[in-house]
VOPAGU-2260 file (C-alpha; in pm, 1 decimal, decimal comma):
REM VOPAGU-2260
SITE   aa  ch    i         X         Y         Z
SITE  MET   A    0      -3,7      -2,7       4,7
SITE  LEU   A    1     124,0     348,5     -75,0
SITE  ILE   A    2     194,8     549,3     231,9
SITE  LEU   A    3      87,3     903,2     134,0
SITE  PHE   A    4     205,4    1191,5     341,5
SITE  LYS   A    5     252,0    1457,6      77,4
SITE  LEU   A    6      10,0    1559,9    -207,0
SITE  VAL   A    7      18,5    1835,9    -466,1
SITE  LEU   A    8    -290,5    2019,8    -576,2
SITE  ALA   A    9    -254,0    2083,2    -952,3
SITE  SER   A   10    -368,2    2438,1    -913,3
SITE  GLY   A   11    -246,0    2765,8    -775,1
SITE  ASN   A   12    -593,1    2862,5    -644,6
SITE  LYS   A   13    -558,9    2957,0    -275,1
SITE  GLY   A   14    -927,9    2889,7    -211,3
SITE  LYS   A   15    -905,4    2529,5    -343,0
SITE  LEU   A   16    -586,9    2471,5    -143,3
SITE  GLU   A   17    -740,6    2578,3     185,8
SITE  GLU   A   18   -1047,3    2374,7     120,8
SITE  LEU   A   19    -851,9    2060,0      45,5
SITE  ARG   A   20    -622,1    2111,5     339,6
SITE  SER   A   21    -916,5    2143,2     567,3
SITE  LEU   A   22   -1081,7    1827,1     439,7
SITE  LEU   A   23    -758,6    1624,4     459,3
SITE  GLU   A   24    -652,7    1760,4     805,0
SITE  PRO   A   25    -771,0    1443,7     995,8
SITE  TYR   A   26    -549,1    1215,4     775,6
SITE  ASP   A   27    -204,9    1384,3     828,1
SITE  ILE   A   28    -166,7    1458,3     459,2
SITE  THR   A   29      40,3    1759,3     375,5
SITE  VAL   A   30     -93,7    1945,9      68,7
SITE  TYR   A   31     116,3    2166,5    -155,5
SITE  SER   A   32      -2,6    2367,7    -452,9
SITE  LEU   A   33     160,1    2461,6    -781,7
SITE  ALA   A   34     260,2    2788,1    -619,1
SITE  HIS   A   35     546,1    2578,6    -467,9
SITE  TYR   A   36     655,0    2482,8    -816,9
SITE  PRO   A   37     660,0    2809,6   -1011,9
SITE  ASN   A   38     872,8    2666,6   -1292,3
SITE  MET   A   39     624,8    2386,0   -1389,6
SITE  PRO   A   40     485,9    2448,7   -1743,1
SITE  GLU   A   41     118,3    2524,6   -1758,9
SITE  THR   A   42    -100,3    2234,7   -1853,0
SITE  VAL   A   43    -285,9    2294,8   -2188,1
SITE  GLU   A   44    -654,3    2199,3   -2108,4
SITE  ASP   A   45    -746,1    2075,8   -2454,4
SITE  GLY   A   46    -959,8    1767,6   -2348,5
SITE  SER   A   47   -1313,1    1726,8   -2472,2
SITE  SER   A   48   -1440,8    1639,4   -2127,0
SITE  PHE   A   49   -1392,2    1733,5   -1763,8
SITE  LEU   A   50   -1248,6    1387,0   -1702,0
SITE  GLU   A   51    -986,1    1425,9   -1975,2
SITE  ASN   A   52    -869,2    1762,8   -1850,6
SITE  ALA   A   53    -859,3    1656,9   -1480,7
SITE  ILE   A   54    -655,6    1342,1   -1564,2
SITE  LYS   A   55    -416,5    1539,0   -1783,0
SITE  LYS   A   56    -351,5    1803,1   -1511,5
SITE  ALA   A   57    -308,5    1533,1   -1242,9
SITE  LYS   A   58     -64,0    1328,4   -1457,2
SITE  GLU   A   59     150,3    1627,8   -1548,1
SITE  ALA   A   60     162,5    1753,6   -1193,0
SITE  ALA   A   61     263,6    1407,2   -1053,5
SITE  ALA   A   62     533,0    1361,8   -1316,5
SITE  TYR   A   63     679,5    1707,4   -1261,6
SITE  THR   A   64     677,6    1714,2    -879,8
SITE  GLY   A   65     732,7    1349,3    -803,0
SITE  LEU   A   66     436,2    1355,0    -563,8
SITE  PRO   A   67      86,6    1222,6    -593,4
SITE  ALA   A   68    -133,0    1495,3    -751,7
SITE  LEU   A   69    -493,0    1593,2    -735,1
SITE  ALA   A   70    -660,9    1797,7   -1016,6
SITE  ASP   A   71   -1007,0    1902,7   -1082,3
SITE  ASP   A   72   -1201,9    2024,7   -1377,1
SITE  SER   A   73   -1548,1    2157,1   -1363,5
SITE  GLY   A   74   -1810,1    2367,8   -1532,3
SITE  LEU   A   75   -2172,0    2440,0   -1608,5
SITE  GLU   A   76   -2391,4    2228,2   -1837,4
SITE  VAL   A   77   -2708,5    2390,6   -1968,2
SITE  ASP   A   78   -2963,9    2151,1   -2112,5
SITE  CYS   A   79   -3127,4    2385,2   -2362,4
SITE  LEU   A   80   -2778,5    2468,8   -2494,2
SITE  ASN   A   81   -2689,2    2106,1   -2553,0
SITE  GLY   A   82   -2459,2    2101,1   -2249,4
SITE  GLN   A   83   -2285,1    2425,8   -2321,6
SITE  PRO   A   84   -2068,2    2594,3   -2192,6
SITE  GLY   A   85   -1923,2    2260,3   -2054,9
SITE  VAL   A   86   -1548,3    2236,8   -2068,4
SITE  MET   A   87   -1550,6    2592,5   -2214,8
SITE  SER   A   88   -1711,6    2735,1   -1901,9
SITE  ALA   A   89   -1423,2    2956,2   -1796,9
SITE  ARG   A   90   -1366,7    3077,4   -2160,5
SITE  PHE   A   91   -1725,3    3088,3   -2277,7
SITE  ALA   A   92   -1710,4    3450,2   -2386,9
SITE  GLY   A   93   -1375,5    3415,9   -2548,4
SITE  PRO   A   94   -1007,0    3430,2   -2430,6
SITE  GLY   A   95    -934,0    3685,4   -2166,4
SITE  LYS   A   96   -1296,5    3753,2   -2077,9
SITE  ASP   A   97   -1410,4    3756,9   -1720,6
SITE  ASP   A   98   -1706,4    3605,3   -1520,6
SITE  ALA   A   99   -1930,4    3897,4   -1603,5
SITE  ALA   A  100   -1874,2    3849,2   -1977,9
SITE  ASN   A  101   -1944,6    3479,1   -1947,6
SITE  ASN   A  102   -2266,2    3541,0   -1760,2
SITE  LYS   A  103   -2377,3    3807,3   -2010,4
SITE  LYS   A  104   -2334,7    3568,3   -2301,6
SITE  LEU   A  105   -2521,9    3293,2   -2126,5
SITE  LEU   A  106   -2815,8    3522,3   -2046,6
SITE  GLN   A  107   -2829,7    3647,0   -2403,5
SITE  LEU   A  108   -2834,8    3292,6   -2546,8
SITE  MET   A  109   -3121,3    3207,5   -2304,8
SITE  LYS   A  110   -3320,2    3527,6   -2323,0
SITE  ASP   A  111   -3617,7    3360,6   -2483,5
SITE  VAL   A  112   -3602,0    3027,2   -2293,5
SITE  SER   A  113   -3899,5    2950,4   -2062,1
SITE  TRP   A  114   -3833,9    2873,6   -1699,4
SITE  GLU   A  115   -3905,0    2498,7   -1717,5
SITE  LYS   A  116   -3651,2    2468,0   -1988,2
SITE  ARG   A  117   -3372,9    2653,6   -1804,3
SITE  THR   A  118   -3247,2    2341,6   -1623,9
SITE  ALA   A  119   -2877,0    2303,4   -1577,2
SITE  ARG   A  120   -2609,0    2143,3   -1357,4
SITE  PHE   A  121   -2261,5    2210,3   -1228,6
SITE  ARG   A  122   -2034,6    1909,9   -1276,4
SITE  CYS   A  123   -1695,7    1848,1   -1136,1
SITE  VAL   A  124   -1441,4    1564,0   -1198,0
SITE  ILE   A  125   -1144,0    1505,9    -970,6
SITE  ALA   A  126    -843,0    1297,5   -1070,4
SITE  VAL   A  127    -572,2    1164,9    -841,4
SITE  CYS   A  128    -249,5    1037,6    -994,9
SITE  THR   A  129      66,8     903,7    -845,3
SITE  PRO   A  130     415,7     940,7    -996,6
SITE  GLU   A  131     400,1     564,4   -1072,9
SITE  GLY   A  132      92,4     607,5   -1282,7
SITE  GLU   A  133    -188,7     492,5   -1050,2
SITE  LEU   A  134    -502,2     681,9   -1134,2
SITE  TYR   A  135    -826,6     740,9    -940,1
SITE  THR   A  136   -1120,7     959,4   -1019,1
SITE  SER   A  137   -1422,3    1099,8    -835,7
SITE  GLU   A  138   -1723,1    1296,9    -967,4
SITE  GLY   A  139   -1987,3    1525,9    -825,0
SITE  SER   A  140   -2279,4    1726,9    -969,5
SITE  CYS   A  141   -2554,8    1959,7    -855,6
SITE  GLU   A  142   -2876,5    2023,4   -1039,8
SITE  GLY   A  143   -3052,4    2361,2   -1067,6
SITE  TYR   A  144   -3192,1    2636,0   -1297,3
SITE  ILE   A  145   -3047,4    2941,8   -1472,0
SITE  LEU   A  146   -3219,1    3266,4   -1359,1
SITE  HIS   A  147   -3295,1    3549,8   -1593,5
SITE  GLU   A  148   -3071,4    3785,6   -1392,5
SITE  PRO   A  149   -2796,5    3747,1   -1129,5
SITE  ARG   A  150   -2867,5    3720,7    -757,2
SITE  GLY   A  151   -2618,4    3729,0    -472,2
SITE  THR   A  152   -2265,7    3859,1    -419,2
SITE  GLY   A  153   -2077,9    3545,4    -309,4
SITE  GLY   A  154   -1901,8    3273,6    -500,2
SITE  PHE   A  155   -1760,8    3327,4    -850,1
SITE  GLY   A  156   -1827,7    3227,9   -1219,2
SITE  TYR   A  157   -2191,4    3142,4   -1292,3
SITE  ASP   A  158   -2293,1    3117,8    -915,6
SITE  PRO   A  159   -2518,3    3425,1    -924,7
SITE  LEU   A  160   -2724,1    3274,0   -1206,3
SITE  PHE   A  161   -2736,0    2919,1   -1071,6
SITE  TYR   A  162   -3059,9    2869,0    -871,0
SITE  ILE   A  163   -3120,5    2575,4    -626,0
SITE  PRO   A  164   -3500,9    2536,4    -580,5
SITE  GLU   A  165   -3464,1    2335,3    -251,8
SITE  TYR   A  166   -3285,9    2632,0     -87,8
SITE  ASP   A  167   -3454,1    2912,9    -286,2
SITE  LYS   A  168   -3112,9    3064,0    -331,3
SITE  THR   A  169   -2846,0    3089,9    -591,5
SITE  PHE   A  170   -2489,3    2952,0    -528,8
SITE  ALA   A  171   -2391,4    3318,8    -474,5
SITE  GLU   A  172   -2645,7    3356,3    -192,2
SITE  LEU   A  173   -2553,9    3040,4       1,7
SITE  GLU   A  174   -2329,4    3038,0     296,9
SITE  MET   A  175   -2002,3    2865,4     226,8
SITE  SER   A  176   -2088,7    2583,2     461,1
SITE  GLU   A  177   -2412,3    2524,1     280,3
SITE  LYS   A  178   -2262,0    2539,9     -62,1
SITE  ASN   A  179   -1983,3    2288,3      26,8
SITE  LYS   A  180   -2240,8    2027,4     130,5
SITE  ILE   A  181   -2432,9    2037,7    -200,4
SITE  SER   A  182   -2188,1    2176,9    -457,4
SITE  HIS   A  183   -2044,9    1973,7    -740,2
SITE  ARG   A  184   -1686,8    2039,3    -613,9
SITE  GLY   A  185   -1789,8    1955,8    -253,4
SITE  ARG   A  186   -1942,6    1622,5    -360,4
SITE  ALA   A  187   -1642,7    1530,3    -578,0
SITE  LEU   A  188   -1400,3    1626,1    -303,3
SITE  GLN   A  189   -1579,5    1398,7     -55,0
SITE  GLY   A  190   -1515,4    1108,7    -284,2
SITE  ALA   A  191   -1151,2    1215,4    -342,2
SITE  VAL   A  192   -1089,0    1246,3      38,9
SITE  LYS   A  193   -1197,5     880,3      76,8
SITE  ILE   A  194    -958,3     779,7    -202,1
SITE  LEU   A  195    -669,8     971,0     -44,1
SITE  ALA   A  196    -734,7     840,4     300,3
SITE  LYS   A  197    -731,4     488,9     169,1
SITE  MET   A  198    -405,8     553,7     -18,0
SITE  ALA   A  199    -254,3     699,2     299,7
SITE  GLY   A  200    -367,6     391,0     500,7
SITE  ARG   A  201    -584,0     612,7     721,2
SITE  GLU   A  202    -941,7     504,9     639,6
SITE  GLU   A  203   -1194,9     572,0     906,2
Protein backbone atom coordinates (compact mmCIF):
# COMPACT_ATOMS: atom_id res chain seq x y z
CA MET A 1 0.00 0.00 0.00
CA LEU A 2 1.19 3.49 -0.82
CA ILE A 3 1.87 5.48 2.33
CA LEU A 4 0.90 8.99 1.34
CA PHE A 5 2.05 11.92 3.44
CA LYS A 6 2.48 14.57 0.76
CA LEU A 7 0.13 15.62 -2.03
CA VAL A 8 0.23 18.38 -4.62
CA LEU A 9 -2.89 20.17 -5.77
CA ALA A 10 -2.54 20.81 -9.50
CA SER A 11 -3.69 24.40 -9.13
CA GLY A 12 -2.44 27.68 -7.74
CA ASN A 13 -5.92 28.62 -6.47
CA LYS A 14 -5.60 29.54 -2.78
CA GLY A 15 -9.27 28.89 -2.07
CA LYS A 16 -9.07 25.35 -3.43
CA LEU A 17 -5.87 24.74 -1.48
CA GLU A 18 -7.38 25.79 1.86
CA GLU A 19 -10.53 23.78 1.19
CA LEU A 20 -8.53 20.63 0.43
CA ARG A 21 -6.21 21.11 3.41
CA SER A 22 -9.22 21.44 5.69
CA LEU A 23 -10.81 18.25 4.39
CA LEU A 24 -7.57 16.26 4.65
CA GLU A 25 -6.51 17.55 8.07
CA PRO A 26 -7.68 14.40 9.94
CA TYR A 27 -5.47 12.20 7.75
CA ASP A 28 -2.04 13.81 8.33
CA ILE A 29 -1.63 14.53 4.61
CA THR A 30 0.42 17.61 3.75
CA VAL A 31 -0.94 19.46 0.72
CA TYR A 32 1.14 21.67 -1.54
CA SER A 33 -0.02 23.70 -4.54
CA LEU A 34 1.62 24.59 -7.83
CA ALA A 35 2.63 27.88 -6.21
CA HIS A 36 5.43 25.77 -4.67
CA TYR A 37 6.52 24.79 -8.22
CA PRO A 38 6.59 28.07 -10.16
CA ASN A 39 8.69 26.64 -12.98
CA MET A 40 6.23 23.90 -13.88
CA PRO A 41 4.88 24.45 -17.43
CA GLU A 42 1.18 25.28 -17.59
CA THR A 43 -1.02 22.36 -18.59
CA VAL A 44 -2.93 22.93 -21.83
CA GLU A 45 -6.55 22.00 -21.11
CA ASP A 46 -7.48 20.71 -24.55
CA GLY A 47 -9.58 17.71 -23.49
CA SER A 48 -13.11 17.21 -24.77
CA SER A 49 -14.43 16.42 -21.29
CA PHE A 50 -13.92 17.37 -17.65
CA LEU A 51 -12.50 13.89 -17.07
CA GLU A 52 -9.84 14.24 -19.77
CA ASN A 53 -8.71 17.65 -18.49
CA ALA A 54 -8.59 16.56 -14.85
CA ILE A 55 -6.57 13.45 -15.66
CA LYS A 56 -4.14 15.40 -17.84
CA LYS A 57 -3.52 18.01 -15.14
CA ALA A 58 -3.04 15.37 -12.43
CA LYS A 59 -0.65 13.27 -14.55
CA GLU A 60 1.52 16.23 -15.52
CA ALA A 61 1.68 17.54 -11.96
CA ALA A 62 2.61 14.11 -10.57
CA ALA A 63 5.30 13.62 -13.22
CA TYR A 64 6.83 17.06 -12.62
CA THR A 65 6.73 17.14 -8.81
CA GLY A 66 7.32 13.48 -8.04
CA LEU A 67 4.35 13.57 -5.65
CA PRO A 68 0.83 12.22 -5.93
CA ALA A 69 -1.27 14.96 -7.50
CA LEU A 70 -4.92 15.95 -7.35
CA ALA A 71 -6.58 17.97 -10.12
CA ASP A 72 -10.13 19.00 -10.84
CA ASP A 73 -12.01 20.27 -13.84
CA SER A 74 -15.52 21.59 -13.61
CA GLY A 75 -18.11 23.70 -15.33
CA LEU A 76 -21.73 24.43 -16.10
CA GLU A 77 -23.91 22.31 -18.39
CA VAL A 78 -27.13 23.93 -19.65
CA ASP A 79 -29.66 21.52 -21.14
CA CYS A 80 -31.26 23.87 -23.67
CA LEU A 81 -27.78 24.72 -24.98
CA ASN A 82 -26.91 21.04 -25.50
CA GLY A 83 -24.57 20.99 -22.53
CA GLN A 84 -22.80 24.27 -23.19
CA PRO A 85 -20.68 25.92 -21.93
CA GLY A 86 -19.27 22.64 -20.52
CA VAL A 87 -15.49 22.39 -20.69
CA MET A 88 -15.46 25.93 -22.12
CA SER A 89 -17.15 27.38 -19.02
CA ALA A 90 -14.21 29.58 -18.01
CA ARG A 91 -13.65 30.76 -21.60
CA PHE A 92 -17.26 30.88 -22.81
CA ALA A 93 -17.17 34.54 -23.88
CA GLY A 94 -13.72 34.18 -25.43
CA PRO A 95 -10.06 34.31 -24.35
CA GLY A 96 -9.31 36.83 -21.64
CA LYS A 97 -12.97 37.48 -20.80
CA ASP A 98 -14.15 37.57 -17.19
CA ASP A 99 -17.04 36.06 -15.24
CA ALA A 100 -19.31 39.00 -16.04
CA ALA A 101 -18.78 38.52 -19.78
CA ASN A 102 -19.46 34.79 -19.52
CA ASN A 103 -22.67 35.41 -17.59
CA LYS A 104 -23.79 38.07 -20.06
CA LYS A 105 -23.30 35.72 -23.02
CA LEU A 106 -25.20 32.94 -21.24
CA LEU A 107 -28.16 35.22 -20.49
CA GLN A 108 -28.23 36.48 -24.07
CA LEU A 109 -28.34 32.95 -25.45
CA MET A 110 -31.18 32.06 -23.06
CA LYS A 111 -33.22 35.27 -23.22
CA ASP A 112 -36.23 33.58 -24.86
CA VAL A 113 -36.04 30.27 -22.96
CA SER A 114 -38.99 29.54 -20.65
CA TRP A 115 -38.40 28.73 -16.98
CA GLU A 116 -39.14 25.01 -17.16
CA LYS A 117 -36.49 24.62 -19.90
CA ARG A 118 -33.75 26.51 -18.02
CA THR A 119 -32.46 23.36 -16.27
CA ALA A 120 -28.72 23.03 -15.76
CA ARG A 121 -26.10 21.42 -13.59
CA PHE A 122 -22.64 22.12 -12.29
CA ARG A 123 -20.35 19.13 -12.78
CA CYS A 124 -16.90 18.45 -11.32
CA VAL A 125 -14.42 15.64 -11.95
CA ILE A 126 -11.40 15.10 -9.71
CA ALA A 127 -8.43 12.96 -10.68
CA VAL A 128 -5.70 11.68 -8.37
CA CYS A 129 -2.52 10.36 -9.97
CA THR A 130 0.68 8.99 -8.44
CA PRO A 131 4.15 9.41 -9.98
CA GLU A 132 4.01 5.66 -10.70
CA GLY A 133 0.89 6.14 -12.83
CA GLU A 134 -1.85 4.93 -10.47
CA LEU A 135 -5.03 6.83 -11.33
CA TYR A 136 -8.26 7.38 -9.39
CA THR A 137 -11.23 9.60 -10.16
CA SER A 138 -14.25 11.02 -8.36
CA GLU A 139 -17.23 12.99 -9.68
CA GLY A 140 -19.89 15.28 -8.29
CA SER A 141 -22.79 17.27 -9.70
CA CYS A 142 -25.54 19.63 -8.56
CA GLU A 143 -28.82 20.25 -10.40
CA GLY A 144 -30.50 23.65 -10.68
CA TYR A 145 -31.89 26.34 -12.97
CA ILE A 146 -30.47 29.40 -14.72
CA LEU A 147 -32.13 32.63 -13.58
CA HIS A 148 -33.00 35.52 -15.90
CA GLU A 149 -30.72 37.85 -13.91
CA PRO A 150 -27.96 37.51 -11.29
CA ARG A 151 -28.67 37.22 -7.56
CA GLY A 152 -26.18 37.30 -4.70
CA THR A 153 -22.65 38.56 -4.21
CA GLY A 154 -20.80 35.44 -3.07
CA GLY A 155 -19.03 32.74 -5.04
CA PHE A 156 -17.64 33.24 -8.52
CA GLY A 157 -18.27 32.29 -12.14
CA TYR A 158 -21.89 31.43 -12.87
CA ASP A 159 -22.86 31.21 -9.18
CA PRO A 160 -25.16 34.30 -9.25
CA LEU A 161 -27.26 32.72 -12.03
CA PHE A 162 -27.40 29.14 -10.70
CA TYR A 163 -30.58 28.70 -8.66
CA ILE A 164 -31.23 25.80 -6.26
CA PRO A 165 -35.02 25.36 -5.75
CA GLU A 166 -34.62 23.38 -2.51
CA TYR A 167 -32.85 26.35 -0.89
CA ASP A 168 -34.61 29.12 -2.84
CA LYS A 169 -31.14 30.61 -3.33
CA THR A 170 -28.45 30.88 -5.92
CA PHE A 171 -24.95 29.54 -5.29
CA ALA A 172 -23.95 33.18 -4.77
CA GLU A 173 -26.49 33.52 -1.94
CA LEU A 174 -25.56 30.36 -0.04
CA GLU A 175 -23.30 30.37 2.99
CA MET A 176 -20.02 28.61 2.24
CA SER A 177 -20.88 25.78 4.64
CA GLU A 178 -24.19 25.23 2.83
CA LYS A 179 -22.58 25.38 -0.59
CA ASN A 180 -19.83 22.90 0.30
CA LYS A 181 -22.43 20.30 1.29
CA ILE A 182 -24.32 20.35 -2.00
CA SER A 183 -21.93 21.75 -4.60
CA HIS A 184 -20.45 19.71 -7.42
CA ARG A 185 -16.92 20.33 -6.15
CA GLY A 186 -17.86 19.56 -2.56
CA ARG A 187 -19.38 16.22 -3.57
CA ALA A 188 -16.44 15.32 -5.79
CA LEU A 189 -14.00 16.25 -3.01
CA GLN A 190 -15.83 14.02 -0.55
CA GLY A 191 -15.13 11.09 -2.87
CA ALA A 192 -11.53 12.17 -3.39
CA VAL A 193 -10.91 12.43 0.36
CA LYS A 194 -11.99 8.80 0.76
CA ILE A 195 -9.58 7.79 -2.02
CA LEU A 196 -6.68 9.71 -0.47
CA ALA A 197 -7.39 8.40 3.02
CA LYS A 198 -7.29 4.86 1.66
CA MET A 199 -4.04 5.55 -0.18
CA ALA A 200 -2.54 6.95 3.01
CA GLY A 201 -3.66 3.91 4.99
CA ARG A 202 -5.82 6.09 7.22
CA GLU A 203 -9.36 5.04 6.41
CA GLU A 204 -11.96 5.75 9.03
